[in-house]
N, C-alpha and C positions, 0 to 999 in steps of 0.2 A: 602347600605354601602361598603365600602371596607377598612379593616383594616388587617394591615400586619399583620402575625402571630410574627414578629420581633417586634414589637409593646408592651406594658404593657398597657391593658386598665383594671382598676379595674371592676369586675361584677357589680358593684351599680353603675357605672357612667352612666347618660342619656345622650344617644346617639341619635338623629335626624336622619331623613332618609337621605340619600346620603352623608353622610360623610364616607371623605377618612383621614385614619390615616397612617401616613408613618411609615419603620420601625425605631425603636429605640425611639419614641416617647415616652413618658410616661403619664397616667391618671391616677387620682387619684379618692377615691372613691365619693367624694361630689362635683363632675364637672357636668355640665350640656353644653351641644354641640347643638347649632340650625343646622337645616336642611341645607344641600348642604355646609357644612365649610369644609374647607382643613386644617390639622393639617402635618404641616411638619415633617421631620426627627428632631431626637433629641428635638423636643419640649417638655417642660413640665408644665402639668395643674396640679396645685396642689388642694387640699381641699379648696373649696370657690371660684372656678374658674364658671364665666355664661358667656358663648359665644355665641354669636348671629347668626345668619343664614347669610351662603355665606361670610363667612371670611374666611381670609388666614392667618396662623399662621405659620411664617417662622421659618427654624432651628434654633436650641440655643436658641430661647424665652422660659423666665419663666414665668407664670403668675400664681398668686394667691399664690405666698410666704409669710411667714408672715412677719408683719412690722420688719422692722430694728427700733424699738423705744423700748426703754428700759421700756417704762410704759405698753406694750402692755401685757395683763395679760392672753393671752390665749380664750379670747370672740369668739362668731362663727361670720364671717364677710367676707366678698365676695371682688373678683374684678370684675367688670363686662366689658363684651365688645358687642358693641350693633352691631346691623345688618350690612354688608356689610364691615366692618372695615378692612383695612390690620395691620399687625402686623409683622414688619421686624426684619433679624437675629438680636440675641442675646438682643431684648428687655427685659426689669424686669418691669412687674405691681406687686409691692405689695401688700396686699388684706388692709382693713380699721382697723382702731381701734375703741376704743368706742366713739369717737367723731364723726364720720359720719356713721360707719358700714358695709361703703364699700370706696373701690375705683372704679370710673366708668369711660369709655371712651363709649362716643356716637357713633353714626352709621355713617356708609360713611368718616370714618377716616382714614388718614395715619399716622404710627407712625415709622420711618425710624428705620435703623440699629442702636443698642448701646442704644436706647431712654431708662431713666429709670425714672419711675412715682412710687414715694412714697407712703406711706399710705394717704388715704383720699384724695387726689386729685379727683377733679372731672372736667371731660371734656365734652363740649358739641358735637354738630354733627358737621362733615366738617371739620374738624381740621386738621392741617399738620403740624407735627412735625416732623424737618429735625434732620440729624443724629448727634449722641452723644448730645441731649439736656439731660438736669438733671434738674429734677422738686424736690423739697423737697415736705415735709408731709401738707397737708391740701390745696394745689393749687388750684385755681378755674378757668377754660379758656371756655370763651363761646364760640359760633357758630363761623364758619368760621375762627379763628384765624390762623397766621401762624408763627411757631418761625422756623429763620432759625438754622444751625448747631452751636453745640458746646454753646447754650444757657444755663445759670445756671437761675434758679429760686429760690427765696426763699422763705421759709416756710411761709403760710398765705396771699400770693399773689392772687391777683383778676387780669385777664389780659382781657378785652372786646373784644365780639364780632365785627370780621372784622377787626381786628387791624394786623399789620405786625412787628416782631420783631426781627432786624437785626443779623448777625451770630456773636457768640463768647459773646455777650452782657449779660451784669449782673442785674438780674432785683431785685431789692429791694424795689419797690414802685409800688400801683397798676397802670395797664397800661390802659387808658379808649377807650371804643371805637372806631372805624373806623379809628385810628392813624397810623403813621408810627414812631417806637421810634429807638434810635439807640444813637452811643455815649457813654462816660463813663464820669460821671455816666448819666445813660439812661436817654433820653431826647427826647422832641417830636421834628421830623423832617418834621412834614406835614401830610398832610390826606391819606389814602390809596387807593387814587383814583382808580389807576388802578384795585384793588381789588372790590371797589364798583362798578367799572361799568362792569365788568363781572359778577355781583352779580345780576343787574338790577337795579342800582341805578341811575335814570336821572342826569343832568346835576345841575337842580333845587335843587335836596335831597342833591347832594355833594357840591351845593355852602353856602344850610343852615349849612351843617358841617364846611366847612371851616369858614365861619363868626362866628360861636362860638368859634372855637378853638384859630382863630386869637385874638377872646375878651380874652380866656382864658391863652393862650401860649404866646402869642405877645405882645399884650398889657400891660401885669398886670404880676406881679411878686408875686402878693397875691392872692390867689384862691377863696377865699370868696369873696374879693370886684368885681373879675372877674364873679362869679356866681350871684353876684347881678346884675353886668351890665347886663348880657347875658338876663335876667329874665323881667329885666326892659327895655331893648332897641328892642331886637331881638323877631320875632313872636314866638308865639307856634308853635310847630311841632312833631312828633314822634320821630326825632333826636333830637332834644331840652331835648325833654322829656327822653330819654334814656341817653345821656351822663348826664344831671344833677342828676340823680336816682343816677347812677354809681358812683359822685363825692361825693354826699351826704352819700353815703354807703360806704366810704374810710376814715375809722376814722383816720387810720394811715397814709394818707396821698396819691397823685399820682405822678407820676414821673416830671421832671423838665420842665422846657419849655425855650422858646428861649428867654424870656426875662430874664431869670438866669442868 
């Protein structure tokens, strides 16, 4: 363990092995830091921060400040960061409220500079969020999603696994898995073929996904009818099940398709 004498670490904080804390970092009492993590200069870890192993927290980041939510009543909540995740400069991650009791970022994620995660956001693993992205409260993002710079996400939105959202997009509706999303209002612009192939999806799996979204987003403007057509005309597959389950669990709707 290497803690600079110029850092402030509360004696009740729980610090793992081989943790480095650089000058002027501040670590509050109710904080846990896993083995091998690096805490950069001027980073602030407030009560409720739970940091995994081998993370990197860069200068100016503030993790587990209280929510910017007028309904917050001081309940005990956390802000959690999984193993191997990198938090770049000036990222802010607010802790949860009574709704989910935590804000959580999974393992092996990259949150670039000036990202803001509001209360009760839940992020999966291997997610990349580029500079100056803002997530409102209660947002859920599934594994392997990528959000380019300056994306703004409305509260209670769900972004599916392996999706890709173009820079400066405004996300007001749920974004299903495996897709690329762009334009204003946010619309389907294709399947995230490059990302899927990088993650081991073969040509047959990609073709199945393209067939499903051709039915949902290109041939039909009515999502309910499109889902019915997919069920009746396209073979069962893990990808079909994942896509249809996502749509069924999106009561406020999904983003626009090309047919609209």
